[in-house]
C-alpha positions as CSV (number, residue, x, y, z in Angstrom):
1,Q,17.5,-3.4,8.8
2,V,13.9,-3.0,7.6
3,N,13.5,-2.7,3.8
4,L,10.0,-2.6,2.3
5,V,9.8,-3.6,-1.4
6,E,6.7,-3.0,-3.5
7,S,5.8,-4.9,-6.6
8,G,2.9,-5.3,-9.0
9,G,2.6,-1.8,-10.5
10,G,2.4,-1.1,-14.2
11,L,0.1,0.0,-16.9
12,V,-3.5,-1.0,-17.0
13,Q,-6.6,0.1,-18.9
14,S,-9.4,1.9,-17.3
15,G,-11.7,-0.6,-15.7
16,G,-9.0,-3.1,-15.1
17,S,-7.4,-4.5,-12.0
18,L,-4.0,-4.7,-10.4
19,R,-2.7,-6.3,-7.2
20,L,0.2,-4.6,-5.4
21,S,2.5,-6.4,-3.0
22,C,4.8,-5.1,-0.3
23,A,7.2,-7.4,1.6
24,S,9.8,-6.8,4.2
25,T,13.3,-8.0,3.5
26,G,16.4,-8.4,5.6
27,G,14.8,-10.5,8.3
28,F,11.5,-10.9,10.1
29,F,9.7,-7.9,11.4
30,R,6.4,-7.6,13.2
31,F,4.5,-4.5,12.1
32,D,1.7,-2.9,14.0
33,L,0.3,-0.9,11.0
34,M,0.8,-1.5,7.3
35,A,-0.7,0.8,4.7
36,W,-0.6,2.0,1.2
37,Y,-0.2,5.6,0.2
38,R,-0.1,7.2,-3.2
39,Q,1.2,10.4,-4.8
40,A,0.1,11.7,-8.2
41,P,2.0,14.3,-10.1
42,G,1.5,17.8,-8.5
43,K,-0.4,16.4,-5.6
44,Q,0.3,15.5,-2.0
45,R,0.8,12.0,-0.8
46,E,-2.5,10.5,0.4
47,L,-3.7,7.5,2.3
48,V,-5.1,4.8,0.2
49,A,-5.7,2.0,2.7
50,A,-4.4,0.9,6.1
51,A,-4.6,-2.3,8.1
52,T,-3.8,-3.2,11.7
53,E,-2.2,-6.4,12.7
54,D,-5.6,-7.8,13.9
55,G,-7.3,-7.0,10.6
56,S,-9.0,-3.7,11.1
57,T,-8.9,-1.6,7.9
58,N,-9.5,2.0,6.8
59,Y,-9.7,3.3,3.2
60,G,-9.5,6.6,1.6
61,D,-12.9,7.9,0.4
62,S,-11.9,7.8,-3.3
63,V,-11.1,4.0,-3.2
64,K,-13.8,2.6,-0.9
65,G,-15.6,-0.2,-2.6
66,R,-12.9,-0.7,-5.2
67,F,-9.7,-1.5,-3.3
68,T,-9.0,-4.1,-0.7
69,I,-6.0,-4.3,1.6
70,T,-5.0,-7.6,3.1
71,R,-2.1,-8.8,5.3
72,D,-0.1,-11.9,5.7
73,N,1.5,-11.4,9.1
74,A,3.6,-14.5,9.0
75,K,5.3,-13.1,5.8
76,A,5.2,-9.5,6.9
77,T,3.5,-8.8,3.6
78,V,0.7,-6.5,2.7
79,Y,-1.4,-6.5,-0.5
80,L,-3.6,-4.0,-2.3
81,Q,-6.2,-5.4,-4.7
82,M,-7.3,-2.6,-7.0
83,N,-10.4,-3.0,-9.1
84,S,-12.3,-0.8,-11.4
85,L,-9.3,1.4,-11.9
86,T,-9.7,4.9,-13.4
87,P,-7.1,7.4,-14.7
88,E,-7.6,9.2,-11.4
89,D,-5.8,6.3,-9.7
90,T,-2.6,7.0,-11.6
91,A,0.1,7.6,-9.1
92,V,3.2,6.2,-7.5
93,Y,2.0,3.8,-4.7
94,Y,4.1,3.6,-1.5
95,C,4.1,0.9,1.1
96,Y,4.2,2.0,4.7
97,A,4.7,0.2,8.0
98,D,5.4,1.0,11.6
99,R,6.3,-0.7,14.8
100,E,5.1,0.7,18.1
101,S,6.3,0.1,21.7
102,G,5.0,2.5,24.3
103,R,6.0,6.0,23.3
104,Y,8.4,4.6,20.6
105,V,7.4,4.3,17.0
106,A,9.4,3.5,14.0
107,N,8.1,4.3,10.5
108,Y,9.2,2.7,7.3
109,W,8.5,3.5,3.6
110,G,9.0,1.5,0.5
111,Q,10.5,3.0,-2.7
112,G,7.2,3.2,-4.5
113,T,5.8,1.4,-7.5
114,P,4.1,3.3,-10.3
115,V,0.6,2.6,-11.5
116,T,-0.7,4.1,-14.7
117,V,-4.3,3.8,-15.8
118,S,-5.0,4.7,-19.4
119,S,-8.3,6.0,-20.7
């Protein structure tokens, strides 16, 4: 069974950095897409960054130039390096992954890790 587990969240001052990690447990899985989403209080969940297995990446407009997503495919792990954090980055960050085979797609979500950026 696929289980995504995030870690690395916490409290950081404005201008600081954090690195989030997300790893699959329960066995080896090969993911096509891995991504990070976030949800702030009272707002919809939004895409932060996404990465394909071959290394192509996409970022939400609000984090471009500040965040970097990387993958370790051998470990089925994805990271999010967050720099120059602001209070607007405060949210619960969720790991996402999927596996695709023809018309079949399976989607997985982690439980979320909170990030709080103080002024």
